[in-house]
N, C-alpha and C positions, 0 to 999 in steps of 0.2 A: 504493500500497501503505499500511497504519496504521503512524505512530509506535506506539513500546511507550507512550508518552505519550497517543496520541490513543486509544490502546485504553483505558486505564485509565480515560480523560475518558467514554468511551461505556458502560465498566462503569458507570462513579458515574451516569452520565446516566439510561441506558436498563434495565439487569438488575438495580442493586440496588432502584430501587424497585417494580421488577416481583414479587422475589422478596420483599419488605415485605408487599407486597399477598397476595400467594400465601401466606404465612405467617399475616396476618391471617385471610384465608378458612379455612385451615387449622384455628385455633383456633375460629372461629366456628361451622364445621360438625364441629368435632369427628372429623375424617379421621383423626387417628392414636389409636390407643389402644394405648399402649405399656404389653405386660404381659411380666412375665420370670419364670423359674425357674433355681435352680440347685442345684448341691447338690455334697457331698465324699464321697468314696468310698475306703476301705482297697484298695489295688493293689499287685503286684509284678509285676516285670518276667521274663519266661521266655523267653530266648531274644530272636526279634524280638516276640513276644507280652505283650501287657498285659494281666494279668489280675485282674479285679475281684475282690474276695472279699465273702464277706458277714460277717456278726457272729460266724460260728464259723468263720471262716477258710477256707470253703469257696470254689470257685470260684464266683460269680453270673456272670460275663459276661467277654467275653474280645475284645480286639482284637489282629488279626494284620496288623502293620504291614509294610510294603515298606524292607529295608537298601540304602543305598547299595552301589553295586556297584564302585565305585572310590572313590579321593581319601580322606577321612575315616573313610568306611563306617560313616555315621550312621546310627541308626533311631530314632525315638521312643523306644521300651522302655528304651533308654542313659539316658535323662532320670530311671528310678526304679530304687527298690532291688532287687537279684535276691531270690528265693522264699529262705527259709530263715532270715531274720531278721526284724526290726521291719517291719512293712509300711508302704509309702508312702503317699501320701496325692494321689488323682487327684480333680480338680475337674471340673465340667460345667456349662454355660450354654446356655440357648436362650433368645431374646429376639425380641420382635416389636412391627409395629406394627398388626395386625389386618385384616381384610377391607375396611374400608371404604375407604382408599385407594387399593386394588385397582379397586373398582368404578367410583371416580370416574377412575383412569386409563383405564379400560375408556370410559367413556363419552365423554370428551373426544376419546381415538383414532378412536371410532367417528363421532363429529360433524366429525372433520378438523380439530380444534383442537390441530394436531402440536406447535406450542412450549408452549402451554401444559401439555400433556400432558408435555413432555419438562423442564419446569421442575419440574413437582408431583414425576416420577419422579425425578429427580434429588434433588431437596430428600427424599423416603422415604429412599432408597438411604442416603444422606450421614445422616441421621437416625438409621436403623438402625445405622450401623458405630458413630456416636457412641455410642448406646445399649450396645452391646454392650460399648465401651470403659471406660462409667460402670460398666458392671455386672462386669466384669472387675476395675476398681479396689476396686470395693466385697470381692469375692474375697478381693484381697493384702490388705484392711483385715482381714477374717475369720481370714486365714492369718498374719498379724502380719508382712508381708515388706513393708507398702507404704511404709517408713522409706528405700527403695530410690528410691521415683518421683519422678522427674522433678516439678520445680515449677512448669512452665510447661505448658499444654495441647498445645502442637507438641511437648514431649518425649515426651510419653503417646503420640503418636502414630507417633514413632520407636523405639517400644519401650524407651525411657529408664527402665525398671523393671525387677524380677526376675524371672524367667520370660518363657511366654509362652502362646498360645493358639493351638489350630491347630483349622483347621476342615478337615470332608472335602470331597475335590475339589481340594485343594491341593495343591502336589508332595509335603511330607511324609507324607501319609495320602490319597493319592490315591481311594481307594475310598469311593463314596457309598453303596454299602450299609450302610456302618458307621453309618450314620445309623439302623436298625435297632436296634441294640445299646445306640444312646445314648439312644433313645426309650424304650427297656424300664428302661434305670436313671431316667429323669426323669421320664418321662409327659408330656411337655408337651400333649399333648392336653388336658390341665386347663387349660392357658390359650390353647386354641384352635391351635394348631400342629400338622399332620397330615405325612404325608408320599403322595408321587404315586407312580403305578407305576413312576416314573425314579427313586425315593429321593430327588427334590427336595422341599423342603419349602414347607408352605403354609401362608398367605400367603405370597405372593412375598417381603415386606417382613420376613424373617425370618431369622435365623443361629443358628447353633448351633457350640459348639467344645468340646474338652478344652481344660481349662487345665494347663498345667504349672507349678511353682512353681522348679523346680531353676534355681540359679543362671547356668549356661551354658546353657540351653535358647535355641536361636536357630530360625530360619526357614531350613530347608533343602529340597534337592530331594533327594526319594530315588531320582530318575532319572540324578543327575547321577555322571558317572562319572570316570575320571582325567582332569585337565586340564580340566574343563568347571566353570564357576562352580557352587558348592554353595549360597550365599545365596539366599533367594528375597524378594520384598516379602511383606510382612505381607497377611494376609488381612484 
């Protein structure tokens, strides 16, 4: 078995050069075509629902979220002001790397070049996540709450900032069908992102999220019952 030192040495000797070469090919072939769209919307909590309002204050869209059956009984709508007073603000975002990388992945897989396929897929997935994190930071800057951000990249990935972003299909908002409502608000078709019949985003290297500014917002599982862990890993 490899020691930890031997493992790191192999990473430096074999993996790092392969990734650097892959990055160069991605740039040369323009495989990543990053595009993003985001917006801010007036919204209020109504029980377990988050109601998005139009300029007249009428209901424009609605998200119905599950509430924890036990423990702290958290629900995503808890992070917003209730109807009756000044509306709160919801942000939403979608990012994508475009279709070319998926096409190249398909070519590599069908050619049996599985190592190259895995390297490219991994790089695309991590780049998409980094892109989403960058856009989330820009949203916080426009909100005026970025002063709470960690000064280190690693800190940002550990949610060392005010607020949180929640993606559908994860424990706090597990309904993939809610993508339909998000898409009506943002119209990400304008940047080439669509939904499959199963409510999955296409191209695959695309992510979306609802962004919350509440200082106590954290990741949690709506399915958590009394005595079970409530906090979940960040999407």
